[in-house]
N, C-alpha and C positions, 0 to 999 in steps of 0.2 A: 504494500500500500504506500503510495507516495503522498506527500503532504504539500499543499499549495503554499506559496511563499507567505500568505497571510497567517499560516500556522507556523510559528517559530519552533523548530525541532532540534533536539540534541543540544548542540552548543547554544542554540537560541530557543530552547524549549523549556516549558514548565510541566509538560505532560509526560510523565514517565511511561505510562501505559501506551501512549501513542508511539513513543520511540521503540519500545520493545516489540510492537507489532509491525514495524516497518522493515522491509526486506532490503538487505544490502545488495548493491549492484556493481560496485567497482572496487578496485584495490588501490590502497595508498601505501607507497614506500617512503620511509623516513630515514634520513641519515643525519648524524651528529658528527661534524668534522672538527678536529682539534688541530691547532697549529701552535706548536710549542715555541716559546721564546728561545729555549736552548734544547734542540732535539737530542744532543749528546748526553745531557744530564737529566732527561725528563723523568727517570724513575730511579736514579742512583743517588742515595744520600751521601755517598763518598765523593761525589762530584758536584755537590751543591744542590742536588735535586731532592724531591721533585720540584719542578719549576712550573710557572704558569704560562699562559698564552692566550689565544683567542679561539672562539668557537663559532660555528655556523650551524643552523638548523635548516635543512633543505628537504623538499618533498617531491614526489612524483605521483601522478594520478592516471588511472586508466579510464576515468570517466570522460565522456565526450566534452563536457563543459567544465571539468576540473573540480577543484576543492571549493566548497562553500564555507567551511570553517574547520578548524583543527585545534585540539588541545594537547599540549605536551606537559609531562612532569619530568623535570631534569634535576639532577643532583650535582652538587659541587661546582656551581657557577658563582661568580663573584658579584658582590655589590647590591644584592636585593635586600632592602631593609624594611620594606612595607609594600602595600598595594601600589603598583605603578611607580615605585620609587626605587630606582637602581639602574644598574648597567645592563639593560636588555634593550636592544635596538631593533625597531621594526624595519622592514624593507618597504620604503614608500612607494615602490613600484607595484606592491602587492596589497598588503593589509596594513593600515596604520590607524592612528587615533583621530585622523582628520575626516576621512571619507569612508572609513570602515571601522572594524573592531580590532584593537590590539591592547590586551591587558595582561598583567602578570602580577604575581604575589607569592610570598612564602606559603607553603602548605601547612606549616606548623609541625612537620615531621622532619627533624634534623635540619639539613641545609637544602631540602627539596624546594623547587620553585615550579609553580604552575604558570604556563604561558598559553593564553587563549587568543586566537587570531581568526578573523573571518569577515565575510560580507555582512553589513548591517541590515540588509534586506529593505532598506528605506531610501532607495535612490538607485543610481546606475549600478548594475551588478558588475563585479570583477570576475569575468568568465575566463576559463582556460588555465587557471593556476595549476601548475604541475604537469601540464599536458605536452610540454616539449617546445620545439623551436617556434619562436614568435610569440610565445605566451608571456604573461606578466611575470617579471622576476626571473626569467629563464637564465640558467648558467649553462652555456653550450658545452663546456669542457669541465670535467670534475677536477678540482684543485689537487686531489689526492690520487689522480691518475688511474681511476677505474672507469672503463668505458660503460660499465653497468649504470653508473651514476651520472653520466653525461645527460644534459638537458633536465636538470632538476631546478626547482624554483626555490630561491632563497627566501625564507620566511622571517628569520630573526638571527641576530648575532650578538656577541658580547665578549666578555673576558672571563678567564678563570685563573685562580691563584695556585699556591703551593699546598692547598689543603686536600688535594686528591684529584684523580682523573674524573672529569665529568662523565655522567652516564644517563641514559634514557631510562626512566622508571616506568612510564606508561604513555600510550599514544591513543587518541581517538579522533575520528574525523567524520565530516559530512561531505557529500558530493552533490553537485547539481545534476539533475537528470537530463535526458535528451531534450526535454522541455525545461529550459532554465528557470521556469516559474515553480519548479518543484525540487525538493531536496530529500535525500535519504542517507542513512548512515553507510559509510564505506567499510570495507573489510581491510584489516591490517595485513600488509604484505611483508616485505623485507624491511627489517630495521637494522641499522648498522651504526656502531660507534667506532670511528677510525681516526688515527692521528698520524703525525709526521715525526714521531720519535725515531731516533736513529735505530737501525736494526739491532745494534749491539745491546740496546736496552731491553729487548724482548717484550715490549709492550704491544706491538702490532703483530698480526698474523704474518706467517712467513711470506716474505716478498713485498710487504706493504710499508715497511719502515724505510727511512732514508739511509742511503749508504754514506759512510764517513767520506767526506770530500765533496758531497753534493751541496755546494754552497748556495746554488740558486733554487734548490728544492724542486727540481723538475723530474726527478726519478732516475737520472743518470749522472755519471761523472765524466766530464768531457773537458775540452780545451776552454770552454766558457768558465768552468769552475776554477781551472788553473789561473785564468785571467783575473778572477776576483781575488784569489790568494796573492797573486803577483802584485796587485795594486796595494795591498795592505801589508806586504812583507818588506822588511821586518818592522813590527810595531811593538813597543814595550807594553807591559801589562796596563790594562785600563778597562774600558767598558765595551771592548770588542765582543761580537757575538758570532754565532754560526754563520749568519748572513755575510760576515766579513772574513770567513774562512778560519774562525777559531773553532776547530773541531774537537779539541781536547778540553774545552771549557775552563781555560786558565786565564782568560782575559787578554791574551796577546796572540799574535800570529808569528810563529817561528818555524824553524826547521822541523819541529815535531809535528806541526800541522801539515807541512808539506809531505812528511813521511806517511801520514794517514791517507792523504789524497793519493799519493803515489801507489799505495797498496791496491787501491780499488780502480785506478785509472788504466785503461778506459773501461767503463761499465755501462750497459744499457739493459736494465732488468725488464722482464716482461710485465705488461700491465696486470696488476693484481686483481683477483676476483673479489666480489663483494663479500663482506663478512655478515652472515646472518646470525642475529642474536634473538633470544626469546624475550622480546619486550612485550609485556601484556597490554591489553586494552585497559583503560582506567579500572581501578579495583571495583568500582560500582558504577552502573549507568547513572546513578543519582549524581555523581560528581560532575558529569557533563551537564546535567539539568541545572545544577547549582550555577555553573558558568553561564548557562542560558538565562537564568533569573537575573543575574547581574546585568546582562545586556538589556533585558526587558525593563528593568528598573531605570536604566540609563535613558532609554528611548521613550518610555511611557506611551507606547503606541496603543491605539484602539484597534483591536482585532475584529 
């Protein structure tokens, strides 16, 4: 059973029974990408780690008209101190707090944060989110080099610190039907948490971490990486980073860093496969309805 847009459902719903009776029609894939400030010490306390970095939440949808709304619960991201107060950034090309819905808040469970994003159903619809080339927020090439995740839509981004590796706790989404005036809940597909920690850290699946010497983080070690090292060699200890060819995390670029690059040069690893993890849907459907009630309260619409 599909619901007309006058009936706000799931992320935009107050009717639990209506949601439970609705049939899912499409699949949503979700990835949480992590970019470490220092890939070489991302998980090693003896090298100054774990360290922080930045994160991105991206989605794909098999629905003809894409995602209508989505809720994520994410752990170990930085700077969220209250409702809509913290370092969680919307993608203005997709859902934001101006023309659509973008909200976040601590869940009250440890450091978990709930992020809700979607169409407000009260104006021009944002159609096609997550459907690929030419759609809102589309990223044609995956930054972590997996072709599976090419053509994902960026929904949100932010930072994480040294308190732990971010993780997806739960995901739930709605999709527009072939008739964009109707929405229904989507089925969870592949969920993945991937990062660019150096392979030696063992934080990524085989073949998905960065090679020592890959200063430009493009998945290989080539003359381009040697050029970055050459520009910064030799430099005394300071605030140098992996991006400047400090591969041993000691703050400088010396013959030791050249040695690490030399061991892996030249190298062009194969594109890694996606990592599938068992990220559940929200622990109760009621959690989605609570998010919907917040939206209803904001809009005070007459149904």
